[in-house]
N, C-alpha and C positions, 0 to 999 in steps of 0.2 A: 172786671175782664167773668164772663159766665160761661161756667163750661159744666156741661152735664153728659152724661153715659147715657148714647142709644143702643149700644150693644153690646154683651159680653156673652160669647158662648165660646163652646169648643163639641165638635163631631169626633169621636173616633174612629178611626179606620173602619172600614165592616166585618173586620176577622176579631174586632175586639169590643168589649168593653167599655162602659165608662170610668169602672176601675181598673182599667191597663193601658189608657191614656196616656202616652207619655206627655204631652201638652201639658203646660200650664198657664197659669193667665193673671192677671190682679189688675184694678182701677181703685187708686187710691184718693181722693179728694181731702184737699186741706184749706186752710184758710188762706194761705198765698201760694202754695202749689196745688199741681195736681197731675198725680203720676200715674201711668199705666205703662203693663210691662206685656211681653209673649216668652216664653220659651221651647223650645223644642229638644225633648231628651234624645240621642242616638237610638236607633234600635240595636247597636248591636254591644253595648253597654249592661251589667246588671245592676239593676234599679236607678236606670236614667229616667224615670218619672221622677223618682223620689229628688235625682238632684236640678231637673230642672224646677219645680217647686219649690227647691233651698232657694235657688238665685231670686225668684220673685219675689218671695217671701222676705228674701234679704233687703228689699225696699222697706224698712221699717222705719218708723220714726227716726231714730237715732242715725238710721244710714242717709234720709232723706235731708235732715239738715248738714251733714258732713259732705255730699254729693253739693249741696249750696254753698258752702262752706272752702273746698278744695278740688272741684269738679276741672279750673282749670288748668290744673296738676295732674291730668285724666289719669296719670301713668300710675301715680301714687295713689288715687282713688281707685282703680279696676281692682289693683294688686291685693286692697286690703279687702275689698269688696269680696275679690272670689275668695280670699283668705279664711273670713269670719262665715261666709257662706258655706264653704268646705267644712267649718268646724261644725257649724247646726249640721249638715249634711251626716258625718259620723256618728256624731251623738244620735241621730236616730235610725240609724243602719241597724238591725236584728244583730244583738250580742250574738246566737248561735248561728252562723251560715252552714251550708256545706260547703266543702271544699272546692266543688267547682266554681261556685259563689265566689267563693274569696279568690281563687283564681283568674275571674273574670276581672275583679273591681280591682286586683294588683293590676290589669290593667289599663285602668282607667275608665271612667264615667264623662262623660259628653254631652254638651247643648247646646244649641243656638238661644241667641238671645235678641232682643230687642227694647230699649227704653226708651219712653217719653216724657218728659216733663214740661208742665205749661207753668210759667211764671206770673201770675193773673194781674200780678201791682207792676211791673215792667214791659209786660205783654213780651214776653218771647218766648219761644220753642227751644228747648232742646233736645236732640237726640242722639240715641248711641247704640249703636248695633256690634254683633260677630259673629257671622255667617249669613245663612242666608231667610233667617227671620225679617218681615220688610216691614217699613212704614210709609203706609202713602200721606200726604196734605194736599186739599186745594181751599183755594177762594170759594164761597159762593160764586157760582156761574163760569170759573174758571176748570181746563185742564189738570188733572192731578199731577203729582209729582211722587215719583216710585226712588226710596231712598233703601238702602245703599244699594240695592242689585235694581239696573233702568232696563235691559235686555234680556230676553227670556234664554239667550245662549250664555249667563252670568252663570243662571242654575245646573249645578251637576250632583252629583253621589257623594262627594267629601268635601263638603260647604267646612270652612275655618269653623271650629268650636271651641266653646269653653271647660276646660277638661281638668277633673278635680282625680289627683291618685294621692293614693294614701303614703303616709311621712315625708307629703311633700307641700313648700308653702306655697310656691314659685307657678308659673302657668305652666302648664304643662300639655303641649309645647306652649313659650311664647306664643301670643295672636295679637294684632291691629286691634284696638277698638276704634271703630269707627264712630265721627261725631261731626255734629252738623249743628250750629248755631242761628235762630232765624228770629228775623226782627216781627210784628204783629200788630201792626200801623195801620194795616187797613181797613176800614171802616164795615167790610163785609165778612161773615160768619167763615171760620174756617176748621173744616171734617178732618178729622184726624184718624186713620187705620192702622191697627199694629196687628200684622198675620203672619202666622206661619207659613211654613215653605210651600204646601200645594196649594194654597189658598193666595200666597204671592204669585207663584207662579200663572197662576189661571190672570191674577189681577193684571201682570206683565204685557202677556199674549194680547188681551183684552186691546188695550194701548196702544200696541203694534198693528192689530188688526183696525186699528181707526174705532175702537168700542167704546160705551163710558161706563166701564168696570162701578167707577165709583157711583154712579147714579144707582145704579143696579145693589148698591148696598146699600144706599138710603130708602132705597123704596123697601127695603126689607126690614128696613130698623121701622121705620114708618108704620109698617103693619103690626110692629110690636105693641105700639103705643095704642091698646085700645080704652077706644072711648076717651082718649087724651086727644086735645086741639095744643097744647104745648105742655111739656116739662115743669112737673113740681117746684119750684127754687125755695133755698131757704134765705133766710137774710145775710148768709154770706155769696151766696149768688151761686151755690152748688146743686147739684140735683142729679134726681136718675128718676127715669119713667117709672110708672107704677106700675108696669104690666108683675105678674109673677113670673119668677126665674123659669118655670116650664112654660108658661106660655111664650117669654122672652124666645125664646131656643126653637120654637116650635117649627115657625117657618123659614128657618134660615138651616137648622137641619134637615130638611125636606127638602130645601132647594141644595143643599150640600150633594143629596144622596142620588136627587136627580140629576145632576152633571157630574157625579159620577156614571152613571149608567149610560150618560151619552158621550165619555171617555173625553168631556171637557174639563175635571180636574180630577189629576193621580188621585187614588184612592190610598190615603195616609191621614192620620190626626189633622184635624183643620180646627183653627182656631182663629177666631175675629174679635178683637175689643177697636168698637168705635165709639168716640165723641167727638162733638161741636165744641166750641167756645166762639162766646159773640161779644165784644168791647159792648161797655156800657156807654151808653146814649142819652 
């Protein structure tokens, strides 16, 4: 199975700069597995950007191996995952902090999270999510499925979050990790889009209104591949499009800003990781 990144881009809220964007994302190709994740730090907590980044960066090589080994016992895996991300987060905090920041940290730092893992050898897709970050997936020529939220009424201002609190190793409060496992034995390509909440809500509303938001995302990704008719592939069947990072986000950023001006997209940090996998023929 060949997997490659079509687009990874984040557009901060119009009142923020990229340095204060509270979203985080990652795309990690490997020989046997391909990983992608997005996280959205809640605006109420101090250092929520740092917490979102700690969560996606926790998908390092050792953590990915542990998922492959222990994911059937997802509660145990998730608790350890959060505990180790929390340890990294606490080490990265500034040593000297103002009292009001300290008081905010004592109330906890929260983020929503979505993870996708493609098992290239066994042709399986595993999804995990907390809160309103969503993953859409679709086979070529078919309507997409949005997960874990399927309708716009499910989005609200108090989603479930992964919360770190000092001096606590357990999840605070305990949350349900939504999980879905799929077999990918269709001969057609499968596209996977990981989105933070603002983009996910737009995507779901478009589906409810009979639109084709997945086609729009693929069109935006196609404009990024300047001068390319196909992605470059390595011997492992992994690839990234050859456009520069700056060029890759240019059209997506302009499109997000246009939707915000039309009031079709909520003005919030907006992040997309879009990938596609093809079965070897």
